[in-house]
MIDRENTOR-171855 format. One record per atom (N, C-alpha, C): residue in three letters; atom name; x, y, z. Coordinates in Angstrom, 1 decimal, padded with zeros to 4 digits. Example, Ala and Ser with C-alpha at 12.3 -4.5 7.8 and 13.67 -1.06 7.14 Angstrom:
<atoms>
<atom aa="ala" at="N" u="013.2" v="-005.7" w="007.8"/>
<atom aa="ala" at="CA" u="012.3" v="-004.5" w="007.8"/>
<atom aa="ala" at="C" u="013.2" v="-003.3" w="007.8"/>
<atom aa="ser" at="N" u="012.8" v="-002.2" w="007.1"/>
<atom aa="ser" at="CA" u="013.7" v="-001.1" w="007.1"/>
<atom aa="ser" at="C" u="012.9" v="000.0" w="007.9"/>
</atoms>
This chain:
<atoms>
<atom aa="met" at="N" u="-036.0" v="019.5" w="-000.6"/>
<atom aa="met" at="CA" u="-034.9" v="020.3" w="-000.9"/>
<atom aa="met" at="C" u="-033.7" v="019.8" w="-000.1"/>
<atom aa="ser" at="N" u="-032.5" v="019.8" w="-000.6"/>
<atom aa="ser" at="CA" u="-031.4" v="019.3" w="000.1"/>
<atom aa="ser" at="C" u="-030.8" v="020.4" w="001.1"/>
<atom aa="glu" at="N" u="-030.1" v="019.9" w="002.1"/>
<atom aa="glu" at="CA" u="-029.5" v="020.8" w="003.1"/>
<atom aa="glu" at="C" u="-028.3" v="021.5" w="002.5"/>
<atom aa="pro" at="N" u="-028.0" v="022.7" w="002.9"/>
<atom aa="pro" at="CA" u="-026.9" v="023.4" w="002.4"/>
<atom aa="pro" at="C" u="-025.6" v="022.7" w="002.8"/>
<atom aa="phe" at="N" u="-024.6" v="022.8" w="002.0"/>
<atom aa="phe" at="CA" u="-023.3" v="022.2" w="002.3"/>
<atom aa="phe" at="C" u="-022.6" v="022.7" w="003.5"/>
<atom aa="asn" at="N" u="-022.2" v="021.9" w="004.4"/>
<atom aa="asn" at="CA" u="-021.5" v="022.3" w="005.6"/>
<atom aa="asn" at="C" u="-020.2" v="021.6" w="005.6"/>
<atom aa="pro" at="N" u="-019.1" v="022.4" w="005.3"/>
<atom aa="pro" at="CA" u="-017.8" v="021.8" w="005.2"/>
<atom aa="pro" at="C" u="-017.2" v="021.2" w="006.5"/>
<atom aa="leu" at="N" u="-017.9" v="021.5" w="007.6"/>
<atom aa="leu" at="CA" u="-017.4" v="021.0" w="008.9"/>
<atom aa="leu" at="C" u="-018.2" v="019.7" w="009.4"/>
<atom aa="gln" at="N" u="-019.1" v="019.2" w="008.6"/>
<atom aa="gln" at="CA" u="-019.9" v="018.1" w="009.0"/>
<atom aa="gln" at="C" u="-019.0" v="016.8" w="009.0"/>
<atom aa="asn" at="N" u="-019.3" v="015.8" w="009.8"/>
<atom aa="asn" at="CA" u="-018.5" v="014.6" w="010.0"/>
<atom aa="asn" at="C" u="-018.3" v="013.9" w="008.7"/>
<atom aa="ser" at="N" u="-019.1" v="013.9" w="007.7"/>
<atom aa="ser" at="CA" u="-019.0" v="013.1" w="006.5"/>
<atom aa="ser" at="C" u="-018.0" v="013.8" w="005.5"/>
<atom aa="val" at="N" u="-017.5" v="014.9" w="005.8"/>
<atom aa="val" at="CA" u="-016.5" v="015.6" w="004.9"/>
<atom aa="val" at="C" u="-015.1" v="015.2" w="005.3"/>
<atom aa="thr" at="N" u="-014.3" v="014.8" w="004.2"/>
<atom aa="thr" at="CA" u="-012.9" v="014.5" w="004.4"/>
<atom aa="thr" at="C" u="-012.1" v="015.6" w="003.8"/>
<atom aa="trp" at="N" u="-011.2" v="016.2" w="004.6"/>
<atom aa="trp" at="CA" u="-010.4" v="017.3" w="004.2"/>
<atom aa="trp" at="C" u="-009.1" v="016.7" w="003.7"/>
<atom aa="ile" at="N" u="-008.9" v="016.6" w="002.3"/>
<atom aa="ile" at="CA" u="-007.7" v="016.1" w="001.7"/>
<atom aa="ile" at="C" u="-006.8" v="017.2" w="001.3"/>
<atom aa="ala" at="N" u="-005.6" v="017.1" w="001.7"/>
<atom aa="ala" at="CA" u="-004.6" v="018.2" w="001.5"/>
<atom aa="ala" at="C" u="-003.5" v="017.7" w="000.6"/>
<atom aa="asp" at="N" u="-002.9" v="018.6" w="-000.2"/>
<atom aa="asp" at="CA" u="-001.8" v="018.3" w="-001.0"/>
<atom aa="asp" at="C" u="-000.6" v="019.1" w="-000.5"/>
<atom aa="thr" at="N" u="000.5" v="018.8" w="-001.1"/>
<atom aa="thr" at="CA" u="001.8" v="019.4" w="-000.7"/>
<atom aa="thr" at="C" u="001.8" v="020.9" w="-000.7"/>
<atom aa="gly" at="N" u="001.2" v="021.5" w="-001.6"/>
<atom aa="gly" at="CA" u="001.1" v="023.0" w="-001.7"/>
<atom aa="gly" at="C" u="000.6" v="023.7" w="-000.5"/>
<atom aa="leu" at="N" u="-000.4" v="023.1" w="000.2"/>
<atom aa="leu" at="CA" u="-000.9" v="023.7" w="001.4"/>
<atom aa="leu" at="C" u="000.1" v="023.8" w="002.5"/>
<atom aa="phe" at="N" u="000.9" v="022.8" w="002.7"/>
<atom aa="phe" at="CA" u="001.9" v="022.8" w="003.7"/>
<atom aa="phe" at="C" u="003.1" v="023.6" w="003.4"/>
<atom aa="ile" at="N" u="003.5" v="023.6" w="002.1"/>
<atom aa="ile" at="CA" u="004.6" v="024.4" w="001.7"/>
<atom aa="ile" at="C" u="004.3" v="025.9" w="001.9"/>
<atom aa="ala" at="N" u="003.0" v="026.2" w="001.5"/>
<atom aa="ala" at="CA" u="002.6" v="027.6" w="001.7"/>
<atom aa="ala" at="C" u="002.6" v="028.1" w="003.2"/>
<atom aa="cys" at="N" u="002.4" v="027.1" w="004.1"/>
<atom aa="cys" at="CA" u="002.3" v="027.4" w="005.5"/>
<atom aa="cys" at="C" u="003.7" v="027.5" w="006.1"/>
<atom aa="gly" at="N" u="004.6" v="026.8" w="005.6"/>
<atom aa="gly" at="CA" u="006.0" v="026.9" w="006.1"/>
<atom aa="gly" at="C" u="006.2" v="026.1" w="007.4"/>
<atom aa="arg" at="N" u="007.2" v="026.6" w="008.2"/>
<atom aa="arg" at="CA" u="007.6" v="025.9" w="009.4"/>
<atom aa="arg" at="C" u="006.6" v="026.2" w="010.5"/>
<atom aa="gln" at="N" u="006.8" v="025.4" w="011.6"/>
<atom aa="gln" at="CA" u="005.9" v="025.5" w="012.8"/>
<atom aa="gln" at="C" u="005.8" v="026.9" w="013.3"/>
<atom aa="gln" at="N" u="006.9" v="027.7" w="013.2"/>
<atom aa="gln" at="CA" u="006.9" v="029.1" w="013.8"/>
<atom aa="gln" at="C" u="006.2" v="030.1" w="012.9"/>
<atom aa="asn" at="N" u="005.8" v="029.7" w="011.7"/>
<atom aa="asn" at="CA" u="005.2" v="030.6" w="010.7"/>
<atom aa="asn" at="C" u="003.7" v="030.8" w="011.1"/>
<atom aa="asn" at="N" u="003.3" v="032.1" w="011.0"/>
<atom aa="asn" at="CA" u="001.9" v="032.4" w="011.4"/>
<atom aa="asn" at="C" u="000.9" v="031.6" w="010.6"/>
<atom aa="lys" at="N" u="001.2" v="031.3" w="009.3"/>
<atom aa="lys" at="CA" u="000.3" v="030.6" w="008.5"/>
<atom aa="lys" at="C" u="000.1" v="029.1" w="009.0"/>
<atom aa="tyr" at="N" u="001.2" v="028.5" w="009.4"/>
<atom aa="tyr" at="CA" u="001.2" v="027.2" w="009.9"/>
<atom aa="tyr" at="C" u="000.4" v="027.1" w="011.2"/>
<atom aa="thr" at="N" u="000.6" v="028.1" w="012.1"/>
<atom aa="thr" at="CA" u="-000.1" v="028.1" w="013.4"/>
<atom aa="thr" at="C" u="-001.6" v="028.4" w="013.1"/>
<atom aa="ala" at="N" u="-001.9" v="029.2" w="012.1"/>
<atom aa="ala" at="CA" u="-003.3" v="029.5" w="011.8"/>
<atom aa="ala" at="C" u="-004.0" v="028.2" w="011.3"/>
<atom aa="leu" at="N" u="-003.3" v="027.4" w="010.4"/>
<atom aa="leu" at="CA" u="-003.9" v="026.2" w="009.9"/>
<atom aa="leu" at="C" u="-004.1" v="025.2" w="011.0"/>
<atom aa="glu" at="N" u="-003.1" v="025.1" w="011.9"/>
<atom aa="glu" at="CA" u="-003.2" v="024.2" w="013.1"/>
<atom aa="glu" at="C" u="-004.4" v="024.6" w="014.0"/>
<atom aa="arg" at="N" u="-004.5" v="025.9" w="014.2"/>
<atom aa="arg" at="CA" u="-005.6" v="026.4" w="015.1"/>
<atom aa="arg" at="C" u="-007.0" v="026.1" w="014.4"/>
<atom aa="phe" at="N" u="-007.1" v="026.3" w="013.1"/>
<atom aa="phe" at="CA" u="-008.3" v="026.1" w="012.4"/>
<atom aa="phe" at="C" u="-008.7" v="024.6" w="012.5"/>
<atom aa="ala" at="N" u="-007.8" v="023.7" w="012.3"/>
<atom aa="ala" at="CA" u="-008.0" v="022.3" w="012.4"/>
<atom aa="ala" at="C" u="-008.5" v="021.9" w="013.8"/>
<atom aa="gln" at="N" u="-007.8" v="022.4" w="014.8"/>
<atom aa="gln" at="CA" u="-008.1" v="022.0" w="016.2"/>
<atom aa="gln" at="C" u="-009.4" v="022.6" w="016.7"/>
<atom aa="arg" at="N" u="-009.7" v="023.9" w="016.3"/>
<atom aa="arg" at="CA" u="-010.9" v="024.5" w="016.7"/>
<atom aa="arg" at="C" u="-012.2" v="023.9" w="016.1"/>
<atom aa="asn" at="N" u="-012.0" v="023.3" w="014.9"/>
<atom aa="asn" at="CA" u="-013.1" v="022.7" w="014.2"/>
<atom aa="asn" at="C" u="-013.1" v="021.2" w="014.3"/>
<atom aa="asp" at="N" u="-012.2" v="020.7" w="015.1"/>
<atom aa="asp" at="CA" u="-012.1" v="019.2" w="015.3"/>
<atom aa="asp" at="C" u="-012.0" v="018.4" w="014.0"/>
<atom aa="leu" at="N" u="-011.1" v="018.9" w="013.2"/>
<atom aa="leu" at="CA" u="-011.0" v="018.2" w="011.9"/>
<atom aa="leu" at="C" u="-009.5" v="017.7" w="011.7"/>
<atom aa="thr" at="N" u="-009.4" v="016.7" w="010.8"/>
<atom aa="thr" at="CA" u="-008.1" v="016.2" w="010.5"/>
<atom aa="thr" at="C" u="-007.9" v="016.2" w="009.0"/>
<atom aa="phe" at="N" u="-006.8" v="016.8" w="008.6"/>
<atom aa="phe" at="CA" u="-006.4" v="016.8" w="007.2"/>
<atom aa="phe" at="C" u="-005.8" v="015.4" w="006.8"/>
<atom aa="val" at="N" u="-006.3" v="014.9" w="005.7"/>
<atom aa="val" at="CA" u="-005.8" v="013.6" w="005.2"/>
<atom aa="val" at="C" u="-004.8" v="013.9" w="004.1"/>
<atom aa="ile" at="N" u="-003.6" v="013.3" w="004.1"/>
<atom aa="ile" at="CA" u="-002.7" v="013.4" w="003.0"/>
<atom aa="ile" at="C" u="-002.3" v="012.1" w="002.4"/>
<atom aa="pro" at="N" u="-002.2" v="012.0" w="001.1"/>
<atom aa="pro" at="CA" u="-001.7" v="010.7" w="000.5"/>
<atom aa="pro" at="C" u="-000.2" v="010.5" w="000.9"/>
<atom aa="gln" at="N" u="000.2" v="009.2" w="000.9"/>
<atom aa="gln" at="CA" u="001.5" v="008.9" w="001.2"/>
<atom aa="gln" at="C" u="002.6" v="009.6" w="000.4"/>
<atom aa="arg" at="N" u="002.3" v="009.9" w="-000.9"/>
<atom aa="arg" at="CA" u="003.2" v="010.6" w="-001.7"/>
<atom aa="arg" at="C" u="003.4" v="012.0" w="-001.2"/>
<atom aa="val" at="N" u="002.4" v="012.6" w="-000.7"/>
<atom aa="val" at="CA" u="002.5" v="014.0" w="-000.1"/>
<atom aa="val" at="C" u="003.4" v="013.9" w="001.1"/>
<atom aa="tyr" at="N" u="003.2" v="013.0" w="002.0"/>
<atom aa="tyr" at="CA" u="004.0" v="012.8" w="003.1"/>
<atom aa="tyr" at="C" u="005.5" v="012.6" w="002.7"/>
<atom aa="asp" at="N" u="005.7" v="011.8" w="001.7"/>
<atom aa="asp" at="CA" u="007.1" v="011.6" w="001.2"/>
<atom aa="asp" at="C" u="007.7" v="012.9" w="000.7"/>
<atom aa="glu" at="N" u="006.9" v="013.7" w="000.0"/>
<atom aa="glu" at="CA" u="007.4" v="015.0" w="-000.5"/>
<atom aa="glu" at="C" u="007.7" v="016.0" w="000.6"/>
<atom aa="leu" at="N" u="006.9" v="016.0" w="001.6"/>
<atom aa="leu" at="CA" u="007.1" v="016.9" w="002.7"/>
<atom aa="leu" at="C" u="008.1" v="016.5" w="003.7"/>
<atom aa="gly" at="N" u="008.5" v="015.3" w="003.8"/>
<atom aa="gly" at="CA" u="009.5" v="014.8" w="004.7"/>
<atom aa="gly" at="C" u="010.9" v="015.0" w="004.1"/>
<atom aa="gly" at="N" u="011.0" v="015.5" w="003.0"/>
<atom aa="gly" at="CA" u="012.3" v="015.6" w="002.3"/>
<atom aa="gly" at="C" u="013.2" v="016.8" w="002.6"/>
<atom aa="ala" at="N" u="012.8" v="017.6" w="003.6"/>
<atom aa="ala" at="CA" u="013.6" v="018.8" w="003.9"/>
<atom aa="ala" at="C" u="013.9" v="019.0" w="005.4"/>
<atom aa="pro" at="N" u="014.3" v="017.9" w="006.1"/>
<atom aa="pro" at="CA" u="014.5" v="018.1" w="007.5"/>
<atom aa="pro" at="C" u="015.5" v="019.1" w="007.9"/>
<atom aa="arg" at="N" u="016.5" v="019.3" w="007.1"/>
<atom aa="arg" at="CA" u="017.6" v="020.3" w="007.4"/>
<atom aa="arg" at="C" u="017.1" v="021.7" w="007.6"/>
<atom aa="arg" at="N" u="016.0" v="022.0" w="006.9"/>
<atom aa="arg" at="CA" u="015.4" v="023.4" w="007.0"/>
<atom aa="arg" at="C" u="014.3" v="023.4" w="008.1"/>
<atom aa="ser" at="N" u="014.0" v="022.4" w="008.8"/>
<atom aa="ser" at="CA" u="013.0" v="022.3" w="009.8"/>
<atom aa="ser" at="C" u="013.5" v="022.4" w="011.2"/>
<atom aa="thr" at="N" u="012.5" v="022.4" w="012.1"/>
<atom aa="thr" at="CA" u="012.9" v="022.4" w="013.5"/>
<atom aa="thr" at="C" u="013.7" v="021.2" w="013.8"/>
<atom aa="pro" at="N" u="014.8" v="021.3" w="014.5"/>
<atom aa="pro" at="CA" u="015.7" v="020.1" w="014.8"/>
<atom aa="pro" at="C" u="014.9" v="018.9" w="015.3"/>
<atom aa="gly" at="N" u="015.1" v="017.8" w="014.6"/>
<atom aa="gly" at="CA" u="014.4" v="016.6" w="015.0"/>
<atom aa="gly" at="C" u="013.0" v="016.4" w="014.6"/>
<atom aa="gln" at="N" u="012.4" v="017.4" w="013.9"/>
<atom aa="gln" at="CA" u="011.0" v="017.4" w="013.6"/>
<atom aa="gln" at="C" u="010.7" v="018.2" w="012.4"/>
<atom aa="thr" at="N" u="010.1" v="017.5" w="011.4"/>
<atom aa="thr" at="CA" u="009.6" v="018.3" w="010.2"/>
<atom aa="thr" at="C" u="008.2" v="018.8" w="010.5"/>
<atom aa="pro" at="N" u="007.8" v="019.9" w="009.9"/>
<atom aa="pro" at="CA" u="006.4" v="020.4" w="010.2"/>
<atom aa="pro" at="C" u="005.3" v="019.3" w="010.0"/>
<atom aa="ile" at="N" u="005.4" v="018.5" w="009.0"/>
<atom aa="ile" at="CA" u="004.4" v="017.5" w="008.7"/>
<atom aa="ile" at="C" u="004.4" v="016.5" w="009.9"/>
<atom aa="asn" at="N" u="005.5" v="016.1" w="010.4"/>
<atom aa="asn" at="CA" u="005.5" v="015.1" w="011.5"/>
<atom aa="asn" at="C" u="005.0" v="015.8" w="012.8"/>
<atom aa="ser" at="N" u="005.2" v="017.1" w="012.9"/>
<atom aa="ser" at="CA" u="004.6" v="017.8" w="014.1"/>
<atom aa="ser" at="C" u="003.1" v="017.8" w="014.0"/>
<atom aa="ala" at="N" u="002.6" v="018.0" w="012.8"/>
<atom aa="ala" at="CA" u="001.2" v="018.0" w="012.6"/>
<atom aa="ala" at="C" u="000.5" v="016.6" w="012.8"/>
<atom aa="ile" at="N" u="001.2" v="015.6" w="012.4"/>
<atom aa="ile" at="CA" u="000.7" v="014.2" w="012.6"/>
<atom aa="ile" at="C" u="000.8" v="013.9" w="014.1"/>
<atom aa="asp" at="N" u="001.9" v="014.2" w="014.7"/>
<atom aa="asp" at="CA" u="002.0" v="014.0" w="016.2"/>
<atom aa="asp" at="C" u="000.9" v="014.7" w="017.0"/>
<atom aa="ala" at="N" u="000.5" v="015.9" w="016.5"/>
<atom aa="ala" at="CA" u="-000.5" v="016.7" w="017.2"/>
<atom aa="ala" at="C" u="-001.9" v="016.2" w="016.9"/>
<atom aa="gly" at="N" u="-002.0" v="015.4" w="015.8"/>
<atom aa="gly" at="CA" u="-003.3" v="014.8" w="015.5"/>
<atom aa="gly" at="C" u="-004.2" v="015.5" w="014.5"/>
<atom aa="trp" at="N" u="-003.7" v="016.6" w="013.9"/>
<atom aa="trp" at="CA" u="-004.5" v="017.3" w="013.0"/>
<atom aa="trp" at="C" u="-004.2" v="017.0" w="011.5"/>
<atom aa="val" at="N" u="-003.3" v="016.1" w="011.3"/>
<atom aa="val" at="CA" u="-003.0" v="015.5" w="010.0"/>
<atom aa="val" at="C" u="-002.8" v="014.0" w="010.1"/>
<atom aa="thr" at="N" u="-003.3" v="013.3" w="009.1"/>
<atom aa="thr" at="CA" u="-003.0" v="011.8" w="009.1"/>
<atom aa="thr" at="C" u="-002.7" v="011.4" w="007.7"/>
<atom aa="val" at="N" u="-001.9" v="010.4" w="007.5"/>
<atom aa="val" at="CA" u="-001.5" v="009.8" w="006.2"/>
<atom aa="val" at="C" u="-002.5" v="008.8" w="005.8"/>
<atom aa="ala" at="N" u="-003.1" v="008.9" w="004.7"/>
<atom aa="ala" at="CA" u="-004.1" v="007.9" w="004.2"/>
<atom aa="ala" at="C" u="-003.4" v="006.6" w="003.9"/>
<atom aa="asp" at="N" u="-004.2" v="005.5" w="004.1"/>
<atom aa="asp" at="CA" u="-003.7" v="004.2" w="003.6"/>
<atom aa="asp" at="C" u="-003.7" v="004.2" w="002.1"/>
<atom aa="glu" at="N" u="-002.8" v="003.4" w="001.6"/>
<atom aa="glu" at="CA" u="-002.8" v="003.3" w="000.1"/>
<atom aa="glu" at="C" u="-004.0" v="002.4" w="-000.3"/>
<atom aa="pro" at="N" u="-004.6" v="002.8" w="-001.4"/>
<atom aa="pro" at="CA" u="-005.8" v="002.0" w="-001.8"/>
<atom aa="pro" at="C" u="-005.3" v="000.7" w="-002.4"/>
<atom aa="asp" at="N" u="-006.1" v="-000.3" w="-002.2"/>
<atom aa="asp" at="CA" u="-005.8" v="-001.7" w="-002.6"/>
<atom aa="asp" at="C" u="-006.4" v="-001.9" w="-004.0"/>
<atom aa="gly" at="N" u="-005.6" v="-002.4" w="-004.9"/>
<atom aa="gly" at="CA" u="-006.1" v="-002.8" w="-006.2"/>
<atom aa="gly" at="C" u="-006.8" v="-001.7" w="-007.1"/>
<atom aa="val" at="N" u="-006.4" v="-000.5" w="-006.9"/>
<atom aa="val" at="CA" u="-007.1" v="000.6" w="-007.6"/>
<atom aa="val" at="C" u="-006.3" v="000.8" w="-008.9"/>
<atom aa="thr" at="N" u="-007.0" v="000.8" w="-010.0"/>
<atom aa="thr" at="CA" u="-006.3" v="001.1" w="-011.3"/>
<atom aa="thr" at="C" u="-006.8" v="002.5" w="-011.8"/>
<atom aa="ser" at="N" u="-006.0" v="003.2" w="-012.4"/>
<atom aa="ser" at="CA" u="-006.3" v="004.5" w="-013.0"/>
<atom aa="ser" at="C" u="-007.3" v="004.4" w="-014.1"/>
<atom aa="ala" at="N" u="-008.2" v="005.3" w="-014.1"/>
<atom aa="ala" at="CA" u="-009.1" v="005.4" w="-015.2"/>
<atom aa="ala" at="C" u="-008.5" v="006.0" w="-016.5"/>
<atom aa="tyr" at="N" u="-007.3" v="006.4" w="-016.3"/>
<atom aa="tyr" at="CA" u="-006.5" v="007.0" w="-017.5"/>
<atom aa="tyr" at="C" u="-005.4" v="006.1" w="-017.8"/>
<atom aa="pro" at="N" u="-005.2" v="005.9" w="-019.1"/>
<atom aa="pro" at="CA" u="-004.1" v="005.0" w="-019.5"/>
<atom aa="pro" at="C" u="-002.7" v="005.7" w="-019.3"/>
<atom aa="arg" at="N" u="-001.7" v="005.0" w="-019.1"/>
<atom aa="arg" at="CA" u="-000.4" v="005.6" w="-019.0"/>
<atom aa="arg" at="C" u="000.1" v="006.1" w="-020.3"/>
<atom aa="leu" at="N" u="000.7" v="007.2" w="-020.3"/>
<atom aa="leu" at="CA" u="001.2" v="007.8" w="-021.5"/>
<atom aa="leu" at="C" u="002.7" v="007.6" w="-021.7"/>
</atoms>
């Protein structure tokens, strides 16, 4: 019989999309601090694709001066930007 799924095991990668960080808002928002606390307490790092980082870095005027929320999370170590895959082709044709 297989072991029950443990989302906090080392072999699990937490991939996040833009919506998670938009929903959490700025660093001062309770949702943002709760997400940061969750990641730190469970010693996990959210991985985001480069396109997500690009999308989230586009609103610095509404962020803490000199720091967007995503850059703060990366600097704190609970978010990292994934390397772009090499030579990957989509299984779906372009429409």
